[in-house]
N, C-alpha and C positions, 0 to 999 in steps of 0.2 A: 569457363572459358578461357584458352591461353592466347595469348599473343606472341607472335614472334617475329622479330624485326631481323632486315638483312640487307646488304647493300652498302653500308659505311664502309670508311676507309678513308685512305690519304690522298687528297686531291691538290693539284696545283692552284693559285688564283686563277680564276677567269675559266676554271674547267667545271665538269657535271659529273653529277652521282645521280642514281636511281635507289631510291629506299623502298622497301615491300615489307608489308607486316601483314602476315596469314594469321587469321583466328580459325582456332580450332576447339573441339570439344562438343558439349552439349549447347547447340546453336538453335536458338529459335529464331529470334530477328536482331543483327545488328541495327541500328538506328544511326547515331552520329558518329563518326569517325576522326580522329583527329591527330595530328602530330605536333608535339612539345617538342622544345631542347632546351638543355642546361649546360650554360658554359660555366667554367670554374670560377667560384666566387659570385655566382651571380644566380637570382632566381629563376624557376623553370620558366618558360612562357609559352604560350599557345602560338604556334607557327601556321597553322592550316586546319580547316575544318571542312568536312565534306558531309552533307545529309545523305539520306538514303536514295532521294531522288536526284542526286548529283549537286545540289545546290552548294557553293565554294565561300568560304571567306578566307583571307589571309591577314596577316600581322602586315604592317606599312612596308617595313623592312626588307619582305621579300617579294612585295607585290612586283609582278611582270617578269621574275624570276624562278621561282618556284611553282609548280602546278601538282595539286593534290587531285587524285582521282581513285577510283575504286572498281572492281570487279564482283558485283553483290554473288554472281555463281561461285566465283573462289573464296569469298568471304576474305578479300585482301584489298588493302588500301596501299597507295604507293604514294611518293614524293619524289617528282622529277625536280632535281634541283641544278638550275643553270647558272652562268657567270657568278660562280662561288667566289665568296670573299674572304679573306682571314676571320672577320669578324662571325661567319657562319659555322666557326669551329664550336662545336660542342657535342655533348651526347645528346641523340634524338630518339624521343618515346613516341610509341604508339599509344592510342586512347581510344577505347572504343565503349559506346553505351550500348548494353544488351538487353532486350527486352523479353524476359522471360514468358513462358506459358502463364504463368501465376500473373501476368501484365505488370511485374514490378521491374524497375530498369536500374541494372547494376552496371558499374562502370569498371572496366579492367585496364590495367597497364600490362605495355611490353617490358622487357628487359633493359631494352636502351641498345643503340648501336652508335659507336663513336664515327663522327666525321670531323676530320680534321683538314683546314685548307691550310697550305703551307707551300713556299717554293724551297 
C-alpha cells in the first residue's frame, strides 16, 4: 500500500488549505486513517484521525479549525484546514492502518507535504 499526500503549500495566517492523501496498491480494507504533523525541532504529533465509519478525533489545538474526512470509494483521506496559524507550520503526514486478507493490520505512512503559514 502506498500513500501519497498533496495540497500543501504557503498560506497567510487566517487562510485555508485542504490536504489529500490517496492510497493505492493491493488494498483490502483501510481502517483508521490519520494525519500527523512534525514541526522543526518538535516531535511528530497526531492531528486527527477518522475511522472507517466516520468517527473522528482531533488534537485540542486544531479543534474547530480542522476537519478530517474520507472517501472510502476513492481510498482517500482529506484534511480541511481553516483559520491557519503560524504554529500550524509543519510537514503533514498521512497514516493508515490496512487490514490485509490474512487479517493482519499493517500501518503505512506517506512521504509528507509541507504546510507553511506565514505573512
